[in-house]
C-alpha positions in Angstrom: 95.8 125.2 124.8 95.6 123.4 122.2 93.1 125.9 120.6 95.1 128.7 121.5 97.4 127.0 119.5 95.9 126.1 116.8 94.3 129.8 116.6 98.1 131.3 116.8 98.9 129.2 113.8 96.0 130.1 111.7 97.4 134.1 112.8 100.7 133.4 112.1 100.3 131.1 108.6 101.8 133.9 105.9 102.9 134.5 102.7 105.7 132.8 101.3 109.5 135.2 101.8 111.4 134.1 98.9 109.8 135.3 95.3 110.6 132.0 93.5 110.5 129.2 95.8 107.8 129.2 98.4 108.8 127.7 102.1 105.9 126.9 104.0 106.4 126.2 107.7 103.7 124.4 110.2 103.5 127.2 112.6 102.0 124.5 114.6 104.3 122.6 114.9 107.0 125.3 115.9 104.2 126.4 119.2 104.0 122.3 119.9 106.8 120.8 120.3 105.2 117.0 120.3 103.7 117.7 116.7 106.2 115.9 114.5 107.8 118.8 112.3 106.6 118.9 108.1 107.9 122.0 106.1 107.2 122.5 102.4 109.5 124.0 99.9 107.2 124.8 97.3 108.0 126.6 93.9 105.7 129.6 93.3 103.3 128.5 90.7 102.5 125.5 93.1 102.4 127.8 96.2 100.0 129.6 94.5 98.1 126.8 93.3 98.1 125.4 97.0 96.7 128.7 98.4 93.9 129.6 95.9 93.1 125.6 96.8 93.3 126.3 100.7 90.8 129.4 100.1 88.2 127.5 98.1 88.8 124.1 100.3 88.1 127.3 103.7 84.9 129.0 101.5 83.7 125.6 101.4 83.9 124.8 104.8 85.8 121.2 103.8 86.7 120.4 107.0 83.9 120.9 109.1 81.7 118.7 106.4 84.4 116.0 107.2 83.7 115.6 110.6 80.3 115.9 109.6 80.3 112.8 107.3 79.6 114.4 104.2 79.8 112.1 101.3 79.0 114.8 99.0 82.5 116.1 99.5 83.6 112.6 97.4 80.9 111.1 95.2 78.1 111.3 97.8 78.0 107.6 98.0 78.8 105.4 101.3 81.7 107.9 102.3 80.5 108.6 105.7 80.4 104.9 106.5 84.2 104.7 106.2 85.6 107.5 108.4 85.7 105.0 111.7 89.6 105.6 111.5 89.0 109.2 112.5 88.5 109.4 116.4 91.6 107.8 118.0 90.4 107.9 121.8 87.6 105.9 120.6 90.2 103.5 119.4 91.7 103.5 122.6 89.2 102.8 124.7 88.7 99.5 122.4 92.0 98.3 122.7 91.7 98.6 126.5 89.4 95.6 126.3 92.3 93.0 125.1 95.6 94.4 126.7 95.5 92.2 129.2 94.9 89.0 126.7 97.9 90.5 124.2 99.6 90.4 128.1 98.8 86.8 128.8 99.7 85.8 124.7 103.1 87.3 124.9 103.8 84.2 127.9 104.2 80.8 127.6 107.8 81.0 126.5 106.6 82.7 123.4 109.7 84.6 121.8 108.5 85.2 117.9 105.0 86.2 116.3 104.2 86.1 112.8 101.6 88.1 110.9 100.2 86.3 108.2 98.5 88.9 106.1 98.4 91.1 102.8 97.7 94.8 101.8 96.8 97.3 104.5 96.4 94.0 107.0 100.8 93.5 107.2 102.2 96.5 105.6 101.5 99.1 109.2 102.4 96.3 111.1 105.4 95.8 109.3 106.5 99.6 109.6 106.3 98.7 113.5 108.0 96.1 113.4 111.1 98.0 111.3 110.7 101.5 114.3 109.9 99.5 117.1 112.1 96.9 119.0 110.8 94.9 121.0 110.2 95.9 124.6 110.9 94.0 127.8 109.0 90.6 127.5 107.9 91.7 124.0 107.8 89.2 120.9 109.8 89.9 118.0 107.4 90.1 115.1 107.7 89.0 111.5 105.5 89.5 108.9 104.9 87.2 105.7 102.8 88.6 102.8 104.0 86.4 100.1 102.9 83.1 98.4 106.2 82.8 97.2 107.2 79.4 98.1 111.2 80.2 99.0 109.8 83.3 101.1 107.5 81.1 103.0 110.7 78.2 103.2 112.9 80.8 104.7 110.7 82.4 107.8 109.4 79.0 108.6 113.1 77.9 108.7 113.9 80.8 110.7 111.1 80.6 113.3 110.7 77.4 115.4 107.2 76.6 115.8 108.2 75.9 119.6 108.3 79.6 120.7 105.9 81.1 117.8 102.5 82.7 117.6 100.8 83.0 114.4 98.7 85.7 113.5 96.3 85.7 110.9 95.4 88.9 109.9 91.9 89.9 107.0 89.8 92.6 107.3 87.4 90.5 105.1 88.3 87.4 106.3 88.3 86.0 102.9 91.7 86.8 101.2 93.3 84.2 99.3 96.7 84.8 100.2 95.9 84.9 104.1 93.9 81.6 103.8 96.7 79.8 101.9 99.2 81.0 104.3 97.3 80.3 107.4 96.4 76.7 105.9 99.9 75.8 105.4 101.2 77.1 108.5 98.3 75.3 110.5 99.7 71.6 109.1 103.5 72.6 109.7 102.6 73.2 113.6 100.3 69.8 113.3 103.1 68.4 112.1 105.4 69.6 114.3 103.7 69.3 117.6 100.6 67.3 116.9 97.0 68.7 115.1 95.4 69.1 118.8 98.3 71.7 119.7 97.4 74.1 116.4 94.5 76.1 117.8 97.2 77.0 120.8 99.3 78.9 118.4 97.0 80.8 116.6 95.3 84.1 117.4 93.3 85.7 114.0 92.6 89.5 113.2 89.2 90.1 111.3 86.0 92.1 111.5 82.9 90.1 112.8 81.1 87.5 111.0 84.2 86.8 108.4 85.4 83.9 107.2 88.4 84.2 108.9 86.4 84.8 112.2 84.5 81.0 111.8 88.0 79.3 110.7 89.1 81.1 114.3 86.5 79.8 115.8 86.2 76.3 114.9 89.6 75.8 115.0 90.3 76.3 118.4 92.3 79.7 118.7 93.7 81.1 120.8 92.4 84.3 120.5 90.3 86.2 118.2 90.9 90.3 117.7 87.8 91.4 115.9 88.1 94.9 114.0 86.0 97.9 113.2 83.7 97.4 110.2 84.0 100.8 109.0 88.0 101.3 108.6 88.8 99.9 105.3 92.4 98.0 105.5 94.5 100.6 104.3 93.1 103.1 107.0 92.9 100.1 109.9 96.6 100.7 110.7 95.5 102.8 114.2 92.9 100.0 114.7 93.8 96.4 115.8 95.2 95.3 112.3 98.1 97.6 113.8 98.1 98.1 117.7 97.6 94.7 118.4 100.7 93.7 117.0 102.2 96.3 118.8 101.2 95.1 122.1 101.9 91.5 121.4 106.0 93.3 120.7 105.5 94.5 124.4 104.7 98.3 123.5 101.4 100.1 124.9 99.0 101.2 122.1 96.7 103.1 124.5 99.9 105.8 124.4 100.8 104.9 120.8 96.8 106.5 120.3 97.3 109.0 122.3 100.5 111.0 119.7 97.5 110.4 117.0 95.1 111.9 119.0 97.8 115.1 119.1 97.3 115.0 115.2 93.9 114.4 115.3 93.1 117.8 117.2 95.1 119.6 114.4 93.3 118.2 111.6 89.9 118.7 113.9 87.1 120.9 113.2 88.4 123.4 115.2 91.6 123.7 112.9 91.0 126.2 110.3 93.5 127.0 107.1 97.2 126.5 106.7 96.7 125.6 110.7 94.7 122.4 109.8 97.8 120.4 108.7 96.2 117.1 107.0 94.1 119.2 104.7 97.3 121.6 103.7 99.3 118.4 102.8 96.4 116.6 101.3 95.2 119.9 99.5 99.2 120.7 97.7 99.3 116.0 97.0 95.7 117.0 94.6 96.8 119.9 93.7 100.6 118.8 92.4 98.6 115.8 90.7 96.1 118.8 88.8 99.6 120.3 87.3 100.9 117.0 86.2 103.4 116.6 89.2 101.7 113.0 90.6 104.7 111.2 90.6 105.3 111.2 94.3 108.7 109.8 95.5 109.9 109.1 98.7 113.3 109.0 100.3 112.7 107.7 103.5 115.7 106.9 106.5 116.1 103.1 106.4 114.3 102.3 108.9 111.5 104.4 107.9 111.4 102.2 104.1 108.1 100.4 105.1 106.3 103.8 106.4 106.9 104.3 102.4 105.5 100.9 101.2 102.7 101.8 103.6 102.3 105.1 101.6 102.1 103.7 98.4 99.6 101.8 99.3 97.5 104.4 100.7 97.6 106.6 98.0 98.0 104.2 95.4 95.0 102.5 96.1 92.8 105.5 97.0 93.5 107.7 94.3 93.8 105.2 91.6 90.8 105.0 90.0 88.6 106.6 87.0 92.0 107.4 85.3 93.9 109.6 87.4 96.0 109.1 90.8 99.0 109.9 92.9 102.0 107.5 91.5 104.1 106.4 94.8 107.4 106.1 94.1 109.6 104.0 96.6 112.9 102.7 97.2 114.4 104.4 94.3 117.9 105.9 94.8 118.3 109.6 95.0 119.7 111.2 92.5 120.6 115.8 91.6 118.0 117.9 90.0 119.1 116.8 86.2 118.1 113.2 86.6 114.1 114.5 87.5 111.3 115.6 85.8 108.7 118.1 85.9 106.2 115.3 87.0 108.0 115.0 90.6 107.0 115.6 94.4 109.3 114.9 96.7 109.0 113.5 100.1 111.9 113.2 102.7 110.9 111.0 105.9 113.5 111.1 108.6 113.4 109.5 112.0 114.5 110.3 115.4 117.9 108.9 114.8 118.9 111.4 111.6 121.0 113.7 111.9 119.9 117.3 113.2 121.5 119.0 110.1 120.3 116.2 108.2 122.3 113.2 105.9 122.8 113.0 101.6 118.8 112.9 101.1 118.1 116.3 103.6 121.2 118.2 101.3 119.5 116.5 97.9 116.1 117.8 98.5 117.6 121.1 99.2 119.6 121.2 96.0 115.9 119.5 94.1 114.2 122.8 95.8 116.4 125.6 94.3 116.0 123.5 91.1 111.9 124.3 91.3 111.0 120.7 92.7 108.4 120.6 95.4 110.1 119.1 98.6 108.4 118.3 101.8 110.6 117.1 104.6 108.6 114.8 107.5 111.1 114.4 111.0 109.4 112.3 112.9 109.9 113.6 115.9 110.2 109.6 118.6 109.0 106.3 117.6 105.4 106.8 119.0 105.4 109.7 116.9 105.0 107.5 114.3 100.9 107.3 114.5 101.0 111.2 113.9 101.6 110.3 110.6 99.7 107.5 110.1 96.7 110.0 110.9 98.0 113.1 108.9 98.2 111.1 105.9 94.8 109.3 106.2 93.5 112.4 106.2 95.3 114.3 103.7 94.4 111.1 101.5 90.6 111.9 102.0 91.4 115.3 101.2 93.5 114.8 97.8 90.3 112.2 96.8 88.8 115.2 96.6 90.6 117.3 95.2 91.0 114.4 92.1 87.5 114.2 92.8 87.6 110.8 93.6 86.5 108.5 96.4 89.3 107.3 98.2 87.3 104.8 100.5 86.9 102.5 97.4 88.7 100.2 95.4 86.9 99.3 92.3 89.7 97.7 90.3 91.2 95.4 92.2 88.6 92.3 91.7 89.5 92.0 88.3 92.6 90.0 89.0 91.5 88.3 91.6 88.6 87.0 89.3 91.2 85.7 86.6 93.5 84.1 89.5 90.0 82.4 90.0 89.5 81.2 87.3 93.4 79.8 86.6 93.7 78.2 89.5 90.2 76.2 88.7 91.1 75.6 85.2 94.7 74.7 86.3 97.7 77.2 85.8 99.6 76.7 82.1 102.5 74.8 82.7 105.2 77.0 83.1 107.1 75.0 80.2 104.9 75.4 77.4 104.6 79.5 77.0 104.8 81.6 74.0 108.0 84.0 73.7 111.7 84.3 72.2 114.5 82.5 74.2 117.9 85.0 75.2 120.0 82.9 77.1 118.3 81.9 80.2 115.6 83.9 79.7 112.2 83.7 78.0 110.9 87.1 76.6 107.1 87.4 76.0 105.9 91.0 74.5 102.5 89.8 74.3 99.2 91.4 72.5 99.7 95.3 74.5 102.8 96.0 72.4 101.5 94.6 69.1 100.4 98.1 68.5 103.1 98.8 67.1 103.4 95.6 64.9 101.6 92.9 65.3 97.7 92.2 66.3 97.0 94.8 68.7 95.7 95.3 72.3 92.3 96.4 70.6 92.0 93.2 69.3 92.1 91.8 72.9 89.9 94.9 73.8 87.0 94.6 71.4 86.3 90.7 73.4 87.1 92.3 76.6 84.0 93.5 78.6 83.4 96.0 81.0 85.3 95.2 84.0 82.4 96.5 87.2 82.5 96.8 90.5 81.9 94.0 92.5 83.1 94.9 96.0 86.3 95.9 97.3 88.7 93.5 99.0 91.2 93.4 102.0 92.9 96.8 102.2 89.6 99.2 101.5 86.1 100.0 102.0 84.4 96.8 101.2 85.1 93.0 101.3 84.2 91.2 97.8 82.6 88.0 98.2 84.0 84.6 97.6 82.1 83.4 94.9 83.5 82.1 91.6 83.6 85.5 90.3 82.4 84.8 86.3 85.6 82.1 85.8 83.9 80.9 82.8 83.5 84.7 80.9 87.3 85.5 82.6 88.4 81.9 80.6 87.2 83.1 77.1 89.2 86.7 77.4 91.6 84.8 78.3 92.1 83.0 75.8 91.9 85.7 73.1 94.4 87.6 75.2 96.7 84.3 75.1 95.6 84.1 71.1 96.5 87.5 70.4 99.5 87.4 72.1 101.1 84.7 70.7 100.1 86.7 67.4 102.1 89.6 68.7 105.1 87.6 68.7 105.1 85.6 66.2 104.1 88.6 63.4 106.8 91.6 65.6 110.9 90.8 63.7 111.9 92.7 66.6 114.5 90.6 68.9 114.1 91.0 72.2 116.6 93.6 72.8 114.4 95.6 70.2 111.7 94.6 71.5 112.1 95.7 75.3 113.7 98.9 73.4 110.4 99.8 72.3 108.8 99.2 76.0 111.3 101.6 77.3 109.8 104.5 75.2 107.0 106.0 77.0 105.3 109.1 76.3 105.5 112.3 78.3 104.4 111.9 82.0 104.8 108.3 82.0 105.8 105.9 84.3 107.8 102.4 84.4 107.0 99.4 87.2 109.4 96.4 88.0 107.0 93.7 89.1 109.1 90.7 90.5 107.5 87.9 91.6 110.6 86.5 92.7 111.8 86.0 96.6 112.1 89.2 98.4 115.4 89.1 99.6 118.3 91.8 99.7 120.0 90.6 96.6 116.7 91.5 94.6 116.1 94.6 96.5 119.4 95.2 95.7 119.2 94.4 91.8 115.4 96.7 91.7 117.3 99.8 93.0 119.7 99.8 91.1 117.3 99.2 87.8 115.5 102.1 89.0 118.3 104.1 88.8 119.5 102.9 85.9 116.5 103.7 83.8 115.6 106.8 85.4 118.7 108.3 85.0 118.7 106.9 80.9 115.3 108.7 80.5 114.8 111.1 83.5 111.1 108.8 83.8 109.7 107.3 87.3 110.5 103.8 87.5 108.8 102.2 90.4 109.4 98.2 91.7 107.9 95.7 93.8 107.2 92.3 94.7 103.9 90.4 93.3 101.5 89.2 94.8 102.2 91.7 97.5 101.6 95.0 95.2 98.1 93.5 94.1 96.8 94.6 97.5 98.8 97.8 97.4 99.7 99.6 93.6 97.4 97.1 91.8 94.4 99.4 92.3 97.0 102.1 90.4 97.8 100.1 88.1 94.5 99.5 86.6 92.4 102.3 87.4 94.7 104.5 87.6 96.7 107.0 84.7 96.5 104.7 81.5 101.0 105.8 81.3 102.3 103.0 82.9 104.8 100.2 81.5 105.1 97.3 83.1 107.8 94.4 83.7 106.5 91.1 84.7 109.6 88.9 86.2 108.9 85.0 87.3 110.7 81.7 87.7 109.6 79.6 84.9 108.6 77.1 87.9 108.6 76.3 91.5 109.3 73.2 93.5 106.0 70.9 94.9 105.5 70.3 98.1 108.5 68.1 98.0 111.1 70.4 99.3 108.6 72.1 101.8 106.9 74.4 99.2 103.5 73.3 99.3 102.0 73.4 95.7 99.1 74.8 96.7 101.3 78.2 97.4 103.2 77.4 94.3 100.5 77.6 92.1 98.6 80.8 93.6 102.0 82.4 93.3 102.1 81.7 89.5 98.3 82.1 89.2 98.4 85.8 90.9 101.4 86.8 88.2 99.8 85.1 84.8 96.2 86.8 86.1 97.7 90.6 86.9 99.4 90.4 83.7 96.5 89.1 81.1 94.2 91.8 83.1 96.8 94.9 82.3 97.3 93.6 79.1 93.4 93.7 78.1 92.9 96.8 79.4 95.7 98.1 76.8 98.3 98.2 78.7 102.2 98.1 77.8 103.5 95.0 79.4 106.3 92.6 78.9 106.7 89.1 80.6 110.4 87.9 81.8 111.1 84.4 82.6 113.8 83.2 84.4 115.3 79.2 84.1 116.0 76.9 87.6 118.7 80.0 88.5 117.8 82.7 90.0 120.9 84.5 90.0 121.8 83.5 86.5 118.6 85.2 85.6 119.1 88.4 87.1 122.9 88.6 85.4 121.6 87.5 82.4 117.8 90.1 82.6 121.0 93.0 83.2 122.6 92.1 79.9 119.3 92.8 77.9 118.1 95.4 79.9 122.2 97.3 78.9 121.2 96.0 75.1 118.0 97.4 75.3 118.8 100.9 76.7 121.5 101.3 73.7 118.5 100.5 71.0 116.8 102.5 73.1 119.2 105.6 72.9 119.4 105.3 69.2 116.0 105.4 68.7 115.8 109.2 70.8 115.9 107.7 74.5 113.8 105.6 76.7 111.3 108.3 76.7 111.2 109.3 73.4 113.0 112.6 72.3 112.0 115.1 74.7 113.9 113.6 78.0 114.7 113.5 80.9 112.0 116.3 81.2 109.6 115.6 78.9 107.0 114.0 81.8 107.5 117.5 83.1 105.9 119.7 80.6 103.5 117.3 79.2 99.3 117.6 80.2 98.9 116.1 84.1 99.6 112.2 83.7 97.2 111.9 86.3 93.8 112.6 84.4 92.7 112.0 81.4 92.1 114.2 78.3 89.3 116.2 79.5 88.9 115.5 83.1 91.1 118.4 85.0 87.5 120.5 84.8 85.4 118.0 85.7 87.8 116.9 88.9 88.2 120.7 89.9 84.1 120.7 89.3 83.5 118.2 91.8 85.9 119.0 94.2 84.7 122.8 94.5 81.3 122.0 94.8 
């Protein structure tokens, strides 16, 4: 029956009915009510490129080669060893083994589960916790993916130890943040209930033989759930990293994986041409990026906002390398077509509770389509049908990596910031009261070395002393797990000193005040984007501030503005920032200092949080990225107010200089060469993709 539906869908996939806009419906979706609906509305040029790309993929037998594990579809390396996520039926068979254990863990008076993890070990579980309420007898799931002291304190106060189960999740088993959080909460339980009770409160989800596996066994953890080493972290939501939290919430992971199996049938070796819904989506993402539409902008129902963040990691970390990649934009409020350049592709995510005729996002999506923007509408039929989208987008990401000519299963640049973090922690982080910069109200602004090309010691000075970053292994959230050694902290210290000295010279030599300096930072070239990186507590207030300024900066210049919280983003879009298109401008925002352990924020977490911010800032500057650092004083609220005033002044200054994105705003990004590929790289990517 399924094959007949697929064959019929392939026969019925026809040409676009409109001369300008090309609506592409999933015929398979109409024929199989159980399948989530995905609809594409594309401008004619992109539709033609997609049609040609699909013809080439079919001619190259892409789907058949994928299901044979043909690594030559990508780099010809170890990609075939990272396809363990492709068989939901096998994952369901594994889940059968631990269902009874999860049922026992839900008992004994427990009401809550706290998952401690980063990146792929936590983002999928966060989606499940947002979309699905606990079933009868299930636990409330909380996810902590930050070393921010305020966030740690807040969760610790909300969830009493007496009714809690702690899940430590890490693919590599050596993730720095997860290890520190595990130690913190083990000590917290020991203080409340005694050291002998710690093991009963903890479980681990990790791959076999990792440091976390050993820690759990030595500490007498109540359970250890082992993942599949053939599944990378960002592809792991359908493995124990997502399914164990789902089971602890009282839901049925077998039924959930059955939904993923439905999507697998429509991406499988018997699904050809446009009937292969994952192949078509991935081809669209890759082809759009080659045409310069590399800013994948997600508009999601409120409960699906974590799904957009999961997709952010999947797309950014999988494709953001070798100077190319997809740039996901999450949390940006929707706007009318006049607010966007032509570097955008929009994805509207709607859940089962969305109005049948859509909402404001749907209406704006139709306006964008009429204005010539590509829009993808996804409607998830039921809560469990969320599994279909996990599978569809993982498959599509593998296809997009092929089209862009990159390996979608590695992350060669994420280790660089981790090396610097280890070096800073080994040395002792720079005291918060000694950084260079200019005072503005309660703020301390540091323009740094990467801005000096416009007026002082240049980024070239830093890069000249910067050795090439080698691929020393990947980390939690990707294809492989890096080691836990010192990572050459001595070399990092030398490089950091050069970067710090050059940054100090640049700030000292520049006559510009903070508003002028920030106005220069706002002036990005065609195809660029701005990133607001908050090393602050993730609260309703800070999230609202970010969303508001995403909109203001976009409306002022027409360019994409991303927003993220650190250190979370290091496991999500950090790879893209360092290895992707060199067209981003980054604003780091952090507190001057955090309290130590006297008020419940232990010094190791506070030190790690500060070191991670400083390490990533230095690494991006060493790579020539435009970075500005802003430190708040003692008051978060005052800092946000002052930063708003500073940005308002900078926008006024930038307007006098021709606008934040230069004289071609707001659509300058539309008319430029594709930002996702460096000059001359498009031909190489296409040649690799069609081999």
